[in-house]
NUVEX-347088 format. One record per atom (N, C-alpha, C): residue in three letters; x, y, z. Coordinates in steps of 0.2 Angstrom, whole numbers, plus 5000, padded with zeros to 4 digits. Layout:
NUVEX-347088
ALAXYZ...
end
This chain:
NUVEX-347088
UNK394146935293UNK394546965287UNK394946915284UNK395046915277UNK395446875273UNK396046905270UNK396446865268UNK397046895264UNK396946875257UNK397146925252UNK397146915245UNK397746875243UNK397846865237UNK398346825235UNK399046865234UNK399046925236UNK399646965237UNK399846975244UNK399446935248UNK399546945256UNK399246995259UNK398947045256UNK398647095259UNK397947075262UNK397747105268UNK397047095270UNK396547125266UNK395947095266UNK395447125262UNK394747115265UNK394247155264UNK393647145266UNK393147135260UNK392647095261UNK392147095256UNK391747165255UNK391847185249UNK391547255248UNK390747255249UNK390447295253UNK389747305254UNK389547375255UNK388947395252UNK388747455252UNK388647485260UNK388747545260UNK388647575267UNK387947575269UNK387447585265UNK386747585267UNK386347525263UNK386347465266UNK385947415263UNK386147395256UNK385647395252UNK385847365245UNK385947425240UNK386047485243UNK386147545238UNK385447565235UNK385447595229UNK384947615226UNK384547565222UNK383947545224UNK383547495221UNK383347515214UNK383447475209UNK383347495202UNK382547505201UNK382147465205UNK381447465203UNK381147525206UNK381547565210UNK381247625213UNK381347685208UNK381747675203UNK382047735199UNK381547755193UNK381147705191UNK380647715185UNK380247775187UNK379847775193UNK379347825194UNK379747895194UNK380347905195UNK380747965196UNK380947995190UNK380947955184UNK381147985178UNK380748045176UNK381048105175UNK380648165174UNK380548205180UNK380748175186UNK380648205193UNK381348195196UNK381848235194UNK382448225197UNK382448245205UNK382048295207UNK382048325214UNK381748275218UNK381248235216UNK380948185220UNK381448125221UNK381748115216UNK382348055216UNK382848075221UNK383048145221UNK383548165225UNK383348155232UNK382748165234UNK382548155241UNK382548085243UNK382348045238UNK382347965239UNK383047945240UNK383447975236UNK384147955236UNK384547965243UNK384248025246UNK384548035253UNK384447985258UNK383847955258UNK383647895262UNK383847905269UNK384347865271UNK384547865278UNK384947925281UNK385147965276UNK385448035278UNK384948085279UNK384348075278UNK383848135279UNK383848165286UNK383848135291UNK383948165298UNK384548215298UNK385148185296UNK385748225296UNK385648285292UNK385348275286UNK385348325281UNK384848385283UNK384248365286UNK383748415289UNK384048445295UNK384448415299UNK384848455304UNK385248505301UNK385648485296UNK386048535293UNK385648595290UNK385048585287UNK384648635284UNK384348685290UNK384148645296UNK383948685302UNK384548735304UNK385148705305UNK385648745307UNK385848805302UNK385748795296UNK385848845290UNK385348895291UNK384748885293UNK384148935294UNK384348975300UNK384648945305UNK384848975311UNK385349025309UNK385849005305UNK386349055303UNK386049105298UNK385549095294UNK385249145290UNK384949195295UNK384549175300UNK384249225304UNK384749265308UNK385349235310UNK385849265313UNK386249325309UNK386149305302UNK386549355298UNK386149425298UNK385549425300UNK385249495300UNK385349525306UNK385549495311UNK385649525318UNK386149585318UNK386749585315UNK387149645315UNK386849705312UNK386549695306UNK386149755303UNK385649785308UNK385249745312UNK384749765316UNK385149805322UNK385649765325UNK386049795331UNK386349865329UNK386649875323UNK386949935321UNK386449985321UNK385849975319UNK385250025318UNK385150045325UNK385049995330UNK384850015337UNK385450055340UNK386050035338UNK386650075341UNK386650145339UNK386450155333UNK386450225330UNK385850265334UNK385250235335UNK384750265338UNK384850275346UNK385050225349UNK385050215356UNK385650245359UNK386250235356UNK386850255359UNK387050325356UNK387150325349UNK387350395346UNK386850445347UNK386250435345UNK385750485346UNK385450495353UNK385350435356UNK384950435362UNK385450435368UNK386050435367UNK386550445373UNK386550385378UNK386250325376UNK386250265381UNK386950225380UNK387450255384UNK388050225383UNK388150155387UNK387650145391UNK387650085395UNK387450025391UNK387150045385UNK386949985380UNK387549975375UNK388050015375UNK388650005370UNK388949935371UNK389149915377UNK389449855378UNK389049795375UNK388349795376UNK387949745374UNK387949745366UNK387849805363UNK387849805356UNK388449785353UNK389049805355UNK389649785353UNK389849715354UNK389549685359UNK389649615360UNK389249575355UNK388649595354UNK388249555349UNK388549565342UNK388849625340UNK389149635334UNK389749585333UNK390049565338UNK390649525338UNK390449455339UNK390049435344UNK389949365345UNK389449335340UNK388949365337UNK388549335333UNK388849315326UNK389349355323UNK389649325317UNK390149265319UNK390449265325UNK390849205327UNK390449145328UNK389849155331UNK389349095332UNK389149075325UNK389049115321UNK388849095314UNK389349055311UNK389949075312UNK390549045309UNK390548965311UNK390448965318UNK390448895321UNK389848855318UNK389248885318UNK388748845315UNK388848825308UNK389148875304UNK389248865297UNK389748805296UNK390248795301UNK390648735300UNK390248675301UNK389848675306UNK389448615308UNK388948595302UNK388548645300UNK388048625295UNK388448605288UNK388948645286UNK389348625280UNK389648545281UNK389848535287UNK390048465288UNK389448415287UNK388848425289UNK388248385288UNK388148375281UNK388148435277UNK387948435270UNK388548395266UNK389148405268UNK389648375264UNK389648295266UNK389648275272UNK389548205273UNK388948175271UNK388348205271UNK387748175268UNK387848165260UNK388148215257UNK388248215250UNK388748155248UNK389248145252UNK389748095251UNK389448025252UNK389048015257UNK388747955258UNK388147945253UNK387847995251UNK387247985246UNK387647965239UNK388247995238UNK388547975232UNK388847905232UNK389047885238UNK389247815239UNK388747765238UNK388147785240UNK387547745240UNK387347735232UNK387347795229UNK387147795222UNK387647765217UNK388347775219UNK388847735215UNK388847665216UNK388647645222UNK388647565223UNK388047545219UNK387447575220UNK386847555216UNK386947555209UNK387247605206UNK387347615199UNK387847555196UNK388347545200UNK388847485198UNK388547425198UNK388147405204UNK387747345204UNK387247335198UNK386947395196UNK386447385191UNK386847375184UNK387447405183UNK387847395177UNK388047315177UNK388247285183UNK388347215183UNK387847175181UNK387147195183UNK386547155181UNK386347155174UNK386547215171UNK386347225164UNK386747165159UNK386347145154UNK386647085150UNK386947115144UNK387047065140UNK387447075134UNK387147115129UNK386447115129UNK386047155124UNK386147235125UNK386247255132UNK386347325133UNK387047345131UNK387547305132UNK388247315131UNK388347315123UNK387947275120UNK388047275112UNK387947345109UNK387547385112UNK387447455109UNK387647515113UNK387847495120UNK388047555124UNK388747575122UNK388847645123UNK389547675122UNK389847675129UNK390447645129UNK390847645136UNK390947715138UNK391147755134UNK391247825136UNK390647855139UNK390047845136UNK389447875138UNK389247845145UNK389347785146UNK389247755153UNK389747785158UNK390347785156UNK390847815161UNK390647885163UNK390447925158UNK390247995159UNK389748005164UNK389247955163UNK388647955168UNK388847935175UNK389347885175UNK389547865182UNK390047905185UNK390347955182UNK390847995185UNK390648075185UNK390648105179UNK390448175179UNK389748195181UNK389248155179UNK388548165181UNK388448145188UNK388748095190UNK388748075198UNK389048135202UNK389548165200UNK389848215204UNK389448275204UNK389048285199UNK388648345199UNK388048335204UNK387848275204UNK387348255210UNK387648265216UNK388248245217UNK388548265224UNK388648335225UNK388748375220UNK388848445221UNK388148475223UNK387648455220UNK386948475221UNK386748465228UNK386948405231UNK386748385238UNK387148425243UNK387848435241UNK388348465246UNK388248545246UNK388048575241UNK388048645241UNK387448675238UNK387148655232UNK386648695228UNK386048695232UNK385848635235UNK385248635239UNK385248685245UNK385748685249UNK385748725255UNK385848805253UNK386148815248UNK386248885245UNK385648915243UNK385248865239UNK384548895236UNK384148905242UNK384048855247UNK383648865253UNK383848925257UNK384448935258UNK384748995261UNK384449055258UNK384549065252UNK384449125248UNK383649135248UNK383249085247UNK382549095248UNK382349125254UNK382549085260UNK382349105266UNK382649175268UNK383249185266UNK383549255267UNK383149305264UNK382949295258UNK382549345254UNK381849355258UNK381549305259UNK380849315262UNK380849345269UNK381349315273UNK381349345280UNK381649415280UNK382149435276UNK382349495276UNK381849545273UNK381449525268UNK380949575265UNK380449585270UNK380249525274UNK379749535279UNK379949585285UNK380549585287UNK380849635292UNK380849705289UNK381049705282UNK381049775279UNK380349805279UNK379849765278UNK379149795278UNK378949815286UNK379249775290UNK379049795297UNK379449865299UNK379949875296UNK380349945297UNK379949995294UNK379849995287UNK379450045284UNK379150015277UNK378450005277UNK378149975271UNK378250005265UNK378350075265UNK378350115259UNK379050095255UNK379550105260UNK380250095257UNK380350015255UNK380049975259UNK380149905257UNK379749885250UNK379249925249UNK378849915243UNK379249935237UNK379649995238UNK380050015233UNK380649965231UNK380849935236UNK381449885235UNK381149825232UNK380549805234UNK380249735232UNK379949745225UNK379849805222UNK379649815215UNK380049785210UNK380749775212UNK381249755207UNK381249675207UNK380949645212UNK381049575213UNK380649535207UNK380049555205UNK379749525199UNK380149515193UNK380449575191UNK380849575185UNK381449525186UNK381749525192UNK382349475193UNK382049405193UNK381449385195UNK381149325195UNK381049305188UNK380749345184UNK380649335177UNK381249315173UNK381749355174UNK382449335171UNK382649275173UNK382649255179UNK382849195182UNK382549135179UNK381849135178UNK381449085175UNK381649075168UNK381749135164UNK381949125157UNK382549095157UNK383049115161UNK383749085161UNK383649005162UNK383248985167UNK383248915168UNK382948875162UNK382448905158UNK382148875153UNK382648865147UNK383048915146UNK383548915140UNK384148875142UNK384348875148UNK385048845150UNK385048765150UNK384448745152UNK384348665153UNK384548635147UNK384248645141UNK384448605135UNK385148615133UNK385448675135UNK386148695133UNK386548645137UNK386348635144UNK386748595148UNK386748515145UNK386148505143UNK386048435140UNK386548425134UNK386548475130UNK387048475124UNK387748465127UNK387948505132UNK388648495135UNK388748425137UNK388248395140UNK388348335143UNK388348285137UNK388048285132UNK388048245126UNK388748245123UNK388948305122UNK389648315119UNK390248285123UNK390148295130UNK390648265134UNK390648195134UNK390048165133UNK390048085132UNK390348065126UNK390248105120UNK390548085114UNK391348095115UNK391548145118UNK392248155119UNK392548095123UNK392248085128UNK392448025133UNK392447965129UNK392047945125UNK391947885121UNK392547885116UNK392747945113UNK393247945108UNK393947935111UNK394047955117UNK394647945121UNK394747875123UNK394147845126UNK394147775128UNK394347725122UNK394047745116UNK394147695111UNK394847705108UNK395147765108UNK395847765106UNK396347745110UNK396247745117UNK396647715122UNK396647645121UNK396047615121UNK395947545120UNK396247515113UNK396247555108UNK396447535101UNK397047565099UNK397447585103UNK398047625101UNK398547585097UNK398547515098UNK398947475093UNK398747485086UNK398047475085UNK397847475079UNK397947545075UNK397847595079UNK398047665077UNK398747675074UNK399247645078UNK399947645076UNK400047605070UNK399747545070UNK399847495065UNK399647515058UNK399147555058UNK398847585052UNK399047655050UNK399547685055UNK399747755054UNK399247805053UNK398747795058UNK398147835058UNK398147885064UNK398747905066UNK398747945072UNK398548015070UNK398748045065UNK398448115063UNK397748115061UNK397448065058UNK396748055057UNK396348055063UNK396548015068UNK396248005074UNK396248075078UNK396848105078UNK396948165081UNK396448225079UNK396448225072UNK395948265069UNK395248255071UNK395048195072UNK394348175074UNK394248195081UNK394748185085UNK394748205092UNK394648285093UNK395048315089UNK394948395089UNK394248415087UNK393948375082UNK393248395080UNK392848385086UNK392848335089UNK392448325095UNK392548365101UNK393248385102UNK393448425107UNK393148495106UNK393248515099UNK392948585098UNK392248585098UNK391848535097UNK391148535098UNK390948535105UNK391348505109UNK391248515117UNK391348585119UNK391948615116UNK392048685118UNK391448735116UNK391248725110UNK390648765107UNK390048755112UNK389948695114UNK389348685118UNK389448715125UNK390048715128UNK390148755134UNK390048825133UNK390348855127UNK390348925126UNK389548945125UNK389148905121UNK388448915120UNK388048925127UNK388248875131UNK387848875138UNK388148935142UNK388748955142UNK388949005145UNK388749075143UNK388649075136UNK388349135133UNK387649155135UNK387249095136UNK386549105139UNK386549135146UNK387049105150UNK387049135157UNK387349205157UNK387849225153UNK388049285152UNK387549335150UNK387049315146UNK386549355143UNK386149385148UNK385949345153UNK385549355159UNK385849385165UNK386449365166UNK386749375173UNK386849455174UNK387149495169UNK387249565170UNK386549595171UNK386049575168UNK385349615170UNK385149595177UNK385249535179UNK385049515186UNK385449545191UNK386149555190UNK386549585194UNK386449655194UNK386349685189UNK386249755188UNK385549785192UNK385049745191UNK384449755194UNK384449755202UNK384849695204UNK385049695211UNK385349755214UNK385849775210UNK386249835213UNK385849895212UNK385349895208UNK384849955208UNK384449965214UNK384449915218UNK384049925225UNK384249985229UNK384850005229UNK385150055233UNK384850125231UNK384650125225UNK384450195222UNK383750215226UNK383250175226UNK382650205229UNK382750205237UNK383150165240UNK383350165247UNK383650235249UNK384150255245UNK384450325246UNK383950385245UNK383550375240UNK383150435238UNK382550435243UNK382150375243UNK381550375247UNK381750375255UNK382250335256UNK382450335263UNK382650395266UNK383050435262UNK383250505264UNK382750545266UNK382250545261UNK381650585262UNK381250575268UNK381150505270UNK380850485276UNK381150505282UNK381850505282UNK382250525288UNK382150605289UNK382150635284UNK382150715284UNK381450735286UNK380950695284UNK380250705286UNK380050685293UNK380450645296UNK380350625303UNK379950555303UNK379850525297UNK379450465297UNK379850405299UNK380550415299UNK380950355300UNK381650385304UNK381850345308UNK382450365312UNK383050355308UNK383650385309UNK384250375306UNK384450295307UNK384350275313UNK384550205314UNK384150155310UNK383450175309UNK383050135305UNK383350125298UNK383550185295UNK383850185288UNK384450145288UNK384850155293UNK385450115293UNK385350035293UNK384850015298UNK384649945298UNK384349925291UNK383949975288UNK383649955282UNK384149945276UNK384649985276UNK385249985271UNK385649915272UNK385749905279UNK386149835280UNK385749775278UNK385049775279UNK384649725277UNK384549715270UNK384549775267UNK384449775259UNK385049735256UNK385649735259UNK386149695256UNK386049625257UNK385749605263UNK385549545264UNK385049515259UNK384549555258UNK384049545253UNK384249545246UNK384749585244UNK384949595237UNK385449535235UNK385749505240UNK386249455238UNK385849395235UNK385349375238UNK384949315235UNK384749335228UNK384549395226UNK384349415220UNK384949415215UNK385549435217UNK386149435213UNK386349365211UNK386249315216UNK386549245215UNK385949205212UNK385349225211UNK384849185209UNK384949155202UNK385349195197UNK385449165191UNK385949115191UNK386449125195UNK387049075196UNK386749005199UNK386249015204UNK385948955207UNK385548915202UNK385148955198UNK384748925193UNK385248885188UNK385748915186UNK386248875182UNK386448805185UNK386548805192UNK386748745195UNK386248695196UNK385648725197UNK385048675197UNK384948645191UNK384948675185UNK384848655179UNK385448605177UNK386048615179UNK386548565178UNK386448505181UNK386148505188UNK385948445191UNK385448405188UNK384948445186UNK384348415183UNK384548375176UNK384948405172UNK385248365166UNK385648305168UNK386048315173UNK386448255175UNK386048195178UNK385548215182UNK385148175186UNK384648135181UNK384448165176UNK384048135170UNK384448075167UNK385148095166UNK385548045162UNK385647985167UNK385747995173UNK385847935178UNK385247895178UNK384647935179UNK384047895179UNK383847855173UNK384047885167UNK383947845161UNK384347785161UNK384947785164UNK385347725164UNK385047675169UNK384847695175UNK384547655181UNK383947625179UNK383547645174UNK382847615173UNK382947565167UNK383547555164UNK383647505159UNK383547435163UNK383047395161UNK382947335164UNK383447275162UNK383747235166UNK384047185164UNK383647125161UNK383747105155UNK383347055152UNK383446985155UNK384046965157UNK384246905160UNK384146905167UNK383646875170UNK383546885177UNK383446815180UNK383446815187UNK383246755191UNK382546745190UNK382246685191UNK381546665191UNK381246695198UNK380646705198UNK380346745204UNK380446695210UNK380446635209UNK380546595215UNK381246575217UNK381746615214UNK382446605216UNK382746555211UNK382446505208UNK382746465203UNK383046405207UNK383246355202UNK383546295205UNK384246305207UNK384446275212UNK385146285215UNK385446225217UNK385246165214UNK385546105216UNK386046085211UNK386346025212UNK386845995208UNK386645985200UNK387145985196UNK387045985189UNK387445925187UNK387145875183UNK387545815180UNK387845835173UNK387545875169UNK387845895163UNK387445875156UNK386845845157UNK386545835151UNK386245895148UNK386345905141UNK386245975138UNK385745955132UNK385245995131UNK384745985126UNK384546055123UNK384646065116UNK384346115113UNK383746095109UNK383146125111UNK382546105108UNK382146155104UNK382246155097UNK381946205092UNK382146275094UNK382846285095UNK383046345098UNK383146395092UNK382846455092UNK383046505087UNK383246565091UNK383646615088UNK383846675091UNK383946725086UNK383746785087UNK383846845083UNK384146905087UNK384646935085UNK384846995088UNK384347055087UNK384247095092UNK383747155091UNK383047135092UNK382647185092UNK381947165094UNK381547125089UNK381647135082UNK381247105077UNK381747075072UNK381547025068UNK381946995063UNK381647025056UNK382147035052UNK381947055045UNK382447035040UNK382347055034UNK382847025029UNK383547055030UNK383647115033UNK384247145035UNK384547115041UNK384147095046UNK384347065052UNK384046995053UNK384246945049UNK383946875050UNK384146845056UNK383846785057UNK383946745064UNK384646725064UNK385046725069UNK385646705070UNK385646625071UNK385146605074UNK385046535075UNK384346515073UNK384246455069UNK383546445067UNK383346365069UNK382946355073UNK382646295075UNK383246235076UNK383746255080UNK384246215082UNK384046165087UNK384146095086UNK383946045090UNK384545995091UNK384745975097UNK385245915098UNK385245905105UNK385545845107UNK385645835114UNK386345805115UNK386545815121UNK387245795123UNK387245765130UNK387445705130UNK387445665137UNK388045685141UNK387945675148UNK388445695152UNK389145665151UNK389645705150UNK390345675149UNK390545675141UNK390045695137UNK390145705130UNK390545765129UNK390945755123UNK391245815120UNK390845835113UNK390645895113UNK390245915107UNK390645965103UNK390845945097UNK391245995093UNK390746035089UNK390846105088UNK390446145084UNK390946185079UNK390746165073UNK391146185067UNK390746235062UNK391046275059UNK390646315054UNK391046375052UNK390846405046UNK391146465044UNK390946525048UNK391346585048UNK391146645052UNK390446665050UNK390146675056UNK389446705055UNK388946645055UNK389146585056UNK388646535055UNK388246515061UNK388446555067UNK388046545073UNK388346505079UNK388946495078UNK389346445083UNK389346485090UNK389646545090UNK389646585096UNK389046595099UNK388546615095UNK387846625098UNK387546565101UNK387646505098UNK387446445101UNK387746435108UNK388346445109UNK388646435116UNK388446495121UNK388346555118UNK388146605123UNK387446595126UNK387046555122UNK386346535125UNK386446485130UNK386946445129UNK387046385134UNK387346425141UNK387646475141UNK387946515147UNK387346555149UNK386846565146UNK386246615147UNK386546685147UNK387046705143UNK387146775141UNK386546805138UNK386246765134UNK385646785130UNK385046725131UNK384446745130UNK383946695130UNK383646685123UNK383446625121UNK383246615114UNK382546645113UNK382446665107UNK381846695105UNK381246645104UNK381446585103UNK381046525102UNK381346465104UNK380946415107UNK381246355109UNK381546355116UNK381946305118UNK382146305125UNK382846275125UNK383246295129UNK383946265131UNK383846235138UNK383946165138UNK383846135145UNK384546095147UNK384646095154UNK385146065157UNK384846015162UNK384945945161UNK384645895165UNK383945895165UNK383645915159UNK382945925158UNK382545985160UNK382946025163UNK382746095166UNK382846155162UNK382346195160UNK382446255156UNK382946295160UNK383446325156UNK383946365159UNK383646425163UNK383046445160UNK382746505163UNK382446485170UNK382446425172UNK382246405179UNK382746395184UNK383446415181UNK384046405186UNK384146475189UNK384446465195UNK384746525198UNK385346535194UNK385446605193UNK385946625188UNK386646605191UNK386746615197UNK387446605200UNK387546525200UNK387046485201UNK387146415201UNK387346395194UNK386946425189UNK387046405182UNK387746425180UNK387946485181UNK388646505179UNK389146475183UNK389046445189UNK389546405192UNK389646345189UNK389046315186UNK389046255183UNK389346245176UNK389346305173UNK389546315166UNK390146355165UNK390746325164UNK391346365164UNK391446385156UNK391646445156UNK391646475149UNK392346505147UNK392646495142UNK393246525139UNK392946565133UNK392946625134UNK392646665128UNK393146675122UNK392846685117UNK393246695110UNK393746755111UNK393446815114UNK393846875115UNK394046865122UNK394746845123UNK395046835129UNK395146905133UNK394846905139UNK394946965143UNK395346945150UNK395846975151UNK396246965157UNK396247035161UNK396247025168UNK396247085172UNK397047105173UNK397047175175UNK397747195177UNK397847175184UNK398147115185UNK398247085191UNK398747025191UNK398846995196UNK399346935195UNK399046885191UNK399546835188UNK399246785185UNK398846735189UNK399046725195UNK398646685200UNK398046715201UNK397946785202UNK397346815203UNK396846805197UNK397146805191UNK396746795185UNK396446725185UNK396846675187UNK396646605186UNK396146595192UNK396246625198UNK395746615203UNK395146665203UNK395046705198UNK394546755198UNK393846725199UNK393646665197UNK393046635198UNK392946595205UNK393546585208UNK393546545214UNK394146575219UNK394046635221UNK394546675225UNK394846635231UNK394446595234UNK394646555240UNK394946485238UNK395146475232UNK395346405230UNK396046395232UNK396246335234UNK396846315236UNK397346315230UNK397946335232UNK398446345227UNK398546285222UNK398546225225UNK398646165221UNK398146155216UNK397546175217UNK396946175212UNK397146225206UNK397346275208UNK397546325203UNK398146305199UNK398646275202UNK399146245198UNK398946185193UNK398546145196UNK398246095192UNK397846115186UNK397446175187UNK397146205181UNK397646235176UNK398146265179UNK398646295174UNK399046235170UNK399146175173UNK399446125170UNK399046095165UNK398346085166UNK397946065161UNK397846105155UNK397946175156UNK397946215151UNK398546225147UNK399046185149UNK399746195147UNK400046265148UNK399846295154UNK400146365155UNK400646365161UNK400646305164UNK401146305170UNK401846325168UNK402046295163UNK402746305161UNK402946375159UNK402546405155UNK402746475153UNK402646525159UNK402146505164UNK402046545170UNK402646545174UNK402946495175UNK403446485180UNK404146515177UNK404146535171UNK404646565168UNK404646645168UNK404046665170UNK403946735170UNK404346765177UNK404446825177UNK404946855182UNK404746835189UNK404046835191UNK403846815198UNK403346755198UNK403446715193UNK403046655192UNK402246675193UNK401846645197UNK401146655197UNK401046725200UNK401446755203UNK401346825206UNK401546875201UNK401746865195UNK401846915190UNK401246955188UNK401347015189UNK400747065187UNK400747075179UNK400147055176UNK400147065169UNK399747135168UNK399847155162UNK399547225160UNK398847215159UNK398447275158UNK397747275156UNK397647235150UNK397147185150UNK396947145145UNK397447095143UNK397947085147UNK398447035146UNK399047065142UNK399147125142UNK399747155138UNK400347125141UNK400747105136UNK401447075138UNK401447005137UNK400846975136UNK400746905134UNK400546895127UNK400746835124UNK400546815118UNK399846795118UNK399546795112UNK398846775111UNK398746705114UNK399246655112UNK399146585115UNK399246585122UNK399646625125UNK399746625133UNK399046655136UNK398846705133UNK398146735136UNK397646685135UNK397546645130UNK397046595129UNK397146535134UNK397746515136UNK397846465141UNK397746485148UNK397946555149UNK397746575156UNK396946575157UNK396646595151UNK395846605152UNK395546535152UNK395946485149UNK395646415150UNK395746385157UNK396346405160UNK396446385167UNK395946415172UNK395846485170UNK395346515174UNK394646475174UNK394446455168UNK393846415168UNK393846345172UNK394446315171UNK394546245174UNK394546255181UNK394846305184UNK394846315191UNK394246315195UNK393646335191UNK393046335194UNK392746265195UNK393046215191UNK392846145191UNK392146135189UNK391946165183UNK391246165181UNK391046095178UNK390446075178UNK390146015175UNK390046025168UNK390046085165UNK389946095158UNK390446145156UNK390846135151UNK391446175149UNK391346195142UNK391346265141UNK391246295134UNK391946325132UNK392146295127UNK392846325124UNK392646355117UNK392646425117UNK392446455111UNK393146475108UNK393346435103UNK393946445099UNK394546455103UNK394546415109UNK395046435114UNK395746415112UNK395846375107UNK396546355106UNK396746375099UNK396446425096UNK396546455089UNK397246485089UNK397546515095UNK398146545094UNK398746505097UNK398646435098UNK399146395100UNK399346345094UNK399946315094UNK400146265089UNK399746205090UNK399746155085UNK399446095086UNK399746045091UNK400346055092UNK400646015098UNK400346035105UNK400346095106UNK400046125112UNK399346105113UNK398946115107UNK398246095107UNK398146025109UNK398545975106UNK398545905108UNK398645895116UNK399145935118UNK399345925125UNK398745945130UNK398446005128UNK397846025132UNK397345975131UNK397145945126UNK396645895125UNK396745835129UNK397345815129UNK397545755133UNK397445775141UNK397745835143UNK397645845150UNK396945855152UNK396545885148UNK395845885149UNK395445825150UNK395645775146UNK395345705147UNK395645675153UNK396245685155UNK396545655161UNK396345685167UNK396345755168UNK396145785174UNK395445805175UNK395145815169UNK394445845170UNK393945805166UNK394045735165UNK393645695161UNK392945685165UNK392445665161UNK391745665164UNK391345725164UNK391645775161UNK391245835160UNK390945845153UNK390445875153UNK390145895146UNK390545955143UNK390845945137UNK391245995135UNK391046015128UNK390946085127UNK390746105120UNK391346145117UNK391546125111UNK392146155108UNK391946185102UNK392046255102UNK391946295096UNK392646295092UNK392646275086UNK393346275083UNK393246295076UNK393846315073UNK393946315066UNK394346265063UNK394746225067UNK395146175065UNK394846105066UNK394846065061UNK394545995062UNK394945955068UNK395545975069UNK395945935074UNK395645945081UNK395346005082UNK395046025089UNK394445985090UNK394145955085UNK393445925086UNK393445855084UNK393945825081UNK393845765077UNK393745705082UNK393945715088UNK393845655093UNK393145665097UNK392745715095UNK392145735099UNK391645675098UNK391245665103UNK390645615103UNK390145645098UNK390045705097UNK389545735092UNK389845795089UNK389845805083UNK390045865079UNK389445895076UNK389345955077UNK388845995074UNK389146045069UNK388946035062UNK389246085057UNK388746135056UNK388846195058UNK388346255057UNK388446285051UNK387846305048UNK387846345042UNK387246385042UNK387346455041UNK386746505041UNK386246495047UNK386546485053UNK386146475059UNK385846415060UNK385946365056UNK385646295056UNK386146245057UNK385946185059UNK386446125060UNK386346095053UNK386846105049UNK386846075042UNK387046005042UNK387545985047UNK387745915047UNK387845895055UNK387745835057UNK387945815063UNK388145735063UNK388545725068UNK388845655068UNK389545655071UNK389845595071UNK390545585073UNK391045605067UNK391645615069UNK392145625063UNK392145575058UNK392145515059UNK392145455054UNK391445465050UNK390845475054UNK390245475050UNK390245535045UNK390445585047UNK390445645043UNK390845645037UNK391445615038UNK391945615033UNK391645565028UNK391345505030UNK391045455026UNK390545485022UNK390145535025UNK389545555021UNK389745605015UNK390345635015UNK390545665010UNK390245735009UNK390045765014UNK389645835013UNK390145895015UNK389845945018UNK390246005020UNK390845985025UNK390745945030UNK391245935034UNK391845895031UNK391645845026UNK392145815023UNK392545865018UNK392245915015UNK392645965011UNK393046005016UNK392846025022UNK393346065026UNK393946015028UNK393745955030UNK394345905032UNK394845905026UNK394545895020UNK395045885014UNK395445945013UNK395146005014UNK395546065013UNK396046075018UNK395846065025UNK396346075030UNK396846015030UNK396745955028UNK397245905027UNK397645915021UNK397445955017UNK397945965011UNK397845905006UNK397245875006UNK397145815001UNK396845844995UNK396945804989UNK396645824983UNK395945794983UNK395545814978UNK394845784978UNK394845704977UNK395345684974UNK395345614973UNK395645574978UNK396045604983UNK396345564988UNK395945534993UNK396145484996UNK395645455001UNK395745495008UNK395245475012UNK395245505019UNK395245455024UNK395445465030UNK395445415035UNK395145455041
end
């Protein structure tokens, strides 16, 4: 057991049952939620089946009191067998108590099975979300994903914990009770059973109508969840533009749509339930009429009629609850389909079949005719983000990447980190295609500071040590010093143990960037990617960071995406991107002397007139 950086002991999180839900097994179950449910139970099946067996014992025992009371009427009240009275009274008392104890046991089995299966599913789902790449998150709604991982998952848990055994219990209770009724008197049982087909017809109709209604409820809930998530994340923008009322109105529209979807699904259920319940209650009418006639004619004893009446309630209850259970089954089916749709999404960035290269990395980088397009196909409306980009960087070089917004700078470095794969050409490190690397090895070798800085709600030290949780403190302090972050960190209330808010709330943009840079440096990568990392710091701080990088982390291949010439002017190679292509390349002196696009940018940023000289 280890200790985390707050001094609390921690264990490495691992699933309760192996590797959780294997993604590859989910595809065949799309459209078959009940087969998937059985596969999901996996190691819990023996316990679950034991619970079902105990439930069936309880079902059989539920018929005993009605049978015993019938015998009590015939044998004791009418037959005068007082010696049997203690036995019958004991059975009437003991059997319900035994049922209660058995009920506690099988409900425990069902509940623990449902919790363990949900844990297994939640672990597998989370791992799958971690495996999915940038192309999935480009189009996925966070609120919809969260709805599937919470509300839909809980509906699966409810199905396992209650709906399955309640449905099985009702079916067995109805079949066994009806069979016993036929053994008592077939004519009376036939009168009672005549109503069952009508109830079955209504239940099936209810299932067909209510499932799409529940799918609509699920869709509206996802929209509502997305709206809330976006507004919580963007609350500063809402306030800055005084759009609170507008956003509130939009939320109310989605909220009302969710309400209407729920009302519509409830209306379908209410349309059928009174008929199902009414027909179930109508069972007593033929029993009273026909049963009374049979007793008076001597074909049935009074005790037999009492037994029949008691069992009739046992048989009628499944009929009354069939509509409600169909409701629950369809809710599960809609939720299971949503989870399965997420689980079958394949990750596009995967390890090679042989596991990939896991050896050391020197840092030679080569782009060979690399093209990339977002989406499945390119067109005039979705042109290539990169087109036939080729260059090479030797180990220890600094490569500056400059260009206007949308020129392909960030896309280029995302390919280097293998967040995406090129649609044509190849990216190589040390002569080896990135697609031949083990992903963990590659990403440990390529440290990335993203343009959109994300910090966790954790201590500053915890954020810096995110990639190397076991790193020595001095290594973290060195990384912070190189990122020019050590000074302001030590001025915070609790220094490196200061807890920062979600996404770094409470820190300036420059402070967030420097902590993100320290996080990347702490992993000691051979290749370092800085995507506009110093855009929010002043030029003096930027110069201090560059000096520290050269002093403490020299010898690494560094890619610097920047908008300021000062960030790249000392680079060994500068690439000027334009419309997804390398428009110019060379050193600062070569590019300025050439008098092209780079020289124009330099003149503009240096505040020089067209006729002024440049150095």
